[in-house]
N, C-alpha and C positions, 0 to 999 in steps of 0.2 A: 504494500500500500504506500503510495507516494506521500511524502511528508509535506504538509501545507505550512505556509508562512503564518506566524502568529498575527492576530487581527490588528495589533497596534502597528506592525510593520507595513501591512497593506494600507492602513490609514496614512501613515507617514509618507509612503510613496505617492499616494494620490494627492496629498497636500503639497508636496514638493512640485509635482507636475502642475498643479493649479497656480502656485506661486510663479513658477518659471513661465508659464503661458501668460499670466497676467502682467508680470513686472518687466520681463525682458524686452518685449517689443516696444513698449512705451518709453522705457528708459535707455534703450539701446544707443541712440545718438549721444546721450550724456556719457555713458560708459565708454564709448569709443573715443570721445573727446578727451576724457580723463586719461585713458591709456596713452593716447597720442601725446598729450601734454607731459605726462610722466616720462615718456621716452625722450622727448626733447630736453627736458630738464636734466635727466640722468646722463644722456649721451648727446651733448650739444654738437652740432655739426659746424665745422669751420666754414663750410660753403655758405651757410646762412648768414654768417657775420657780415654786417654792412660796413662799408668804408675801409675794408682791408685792415682792420685792427686785430685780426686774428694772429696768434702766436704760431700758427701752423706753418711748417716748412716742408716742402715736398721732399720725399725720400730721394737720396742720391743713389743712382743705380749704375754700376759699371759691369754689365754683363759682357763677357767675352772681350774685355777691353785689353788693349796693349798699352800698359802703363809703365813699362820698364823705364827706370831712370827718372820718373816724375818726382816733383818736390811738393809734398803735402805737409811739410813740417809746420807744426803749430796750428794747423787747420781744424775747424770744427766739422767732423765728419760723422756726427752722431747718427746712428741707425743706417749708415751707408751700406750698400750691398755690392760686394765684389764676387761674382760667380764666374768660374773658369777664367779668371783674370791673370794676366801675366804681370807680376809686381816685382820683378827682379831689379835690384839696385834702386828701389824706390825709397824715398826718404819720408817716413811718418813720424820722425822724432818730435816728441812733445804734442802730437796730435790728439784730439779728443775723439776717440773711436768707440765711445760708449754705445753698447747695443749693436755694434757692427756685425755684419754677416760676411764672412769670407769662406767661400766654399770651392773645393776643387781648383785651388789656385796655387801658384808657386811663388815663394818669397825668398829667392836666392839672394843673399847678401843684402837683404832689406834692412833698413834702419828703423827700428821701433823703439829706440832709446827714449825712455820717459813717457811713452804713449799710454793713454788710458783706454784699455779694451774691456772695461768692467761690463759684465753681462753680454759679452760678445759671443757669437757662435762661429767657431773656427773649425769647420768640418772638412776633412781631407786636405788639409793645408800642408804643404811641404816647406818647412823652414830649413834652409841649408845655408850655413854661414851667416845667419841673421843676427843682428844685434837686438836682443830683447832686454838688455840691461835697464834696470829701474822702471820697466814697464809694469803696469797694473792689469792683471788678468783676473781680478776678483769676480767670482761667480761666472766665469766664462766656461763655455762648453767647448772642449778641445779634443773630443774623441776622434779617432782615426787620423789625427794629424801626426806628422813626424818631425823630429828635431835632430838635425845633424850638424855638428860643429857650431852650435849656437852659443852666444854669450847671454847667460841669464843672471849675471851678478846683480843683486839688488831687486830682481823682479818679484812681484807679489802674486802668488797663485792661490790666495786664500779662497776656499770653497770652490775652486775651479774643478770642473769635471774632466779628469784625465784617466786614461787606461792605466792599469797597474804597471805595465811595461814602460809606458811613457814616464810615469812617476819615478820608477826605479832608475831609469836612465838620466832623468833630470836631476835627481838627488846626487848622482855621482859628480855633478859639476856645480851644484848649488852653493853659492857664497853670497855674502853681503846682506845689507838691510835696505829696504826701499825707503828713499828719502821722503816720500809723500805719506806713506802709511805707517812707517816705523816698524814694519814686520820684516823679519829675517826671511830670506828666500827658503832656507831649509825648513823653518817652521811652517811657512805657508804651503809647502809641499808635503808636510807631515813626514819628513825624512826620519829614519831611525838611526 
């Protein structure tokens, strides 16, 4: 014998249907307007801002770019994207590369001395003979990147995500203290 719902449950279901049928169509424009206003307040669009007073800056994108030997020293390159870029002998010393994305790129003999790469994504990057001294890689994701003959004296890798093999290899050459953060390179890599 099938089990029937208790009478109070059937009454509650009928009442909810009556409320929904009565209230929703009449108040729907108000509800939609409130939802739309909430979205605009919580997620303001820079495109709506009048008079160009927005702080929005378009993202710099260097896809498949030949940037060998370019001078970006001291530049603000926050959230720039370098994918499959050739960055050999490029100068990024003192540059603000916060949130940068560098993917499938080569950085042979690249100068990143004192650069800020906090929260950067450096995926499949080949660092060969690069100067990473005094650079800040705090909270950077650096998986699948390789480091050959690099200078990391004073670099800060605090909370950076590195593979175990990468960490072990970098610990062999880790020296110095970062002048901006005051963190020793060995401590930032959790060297033993």
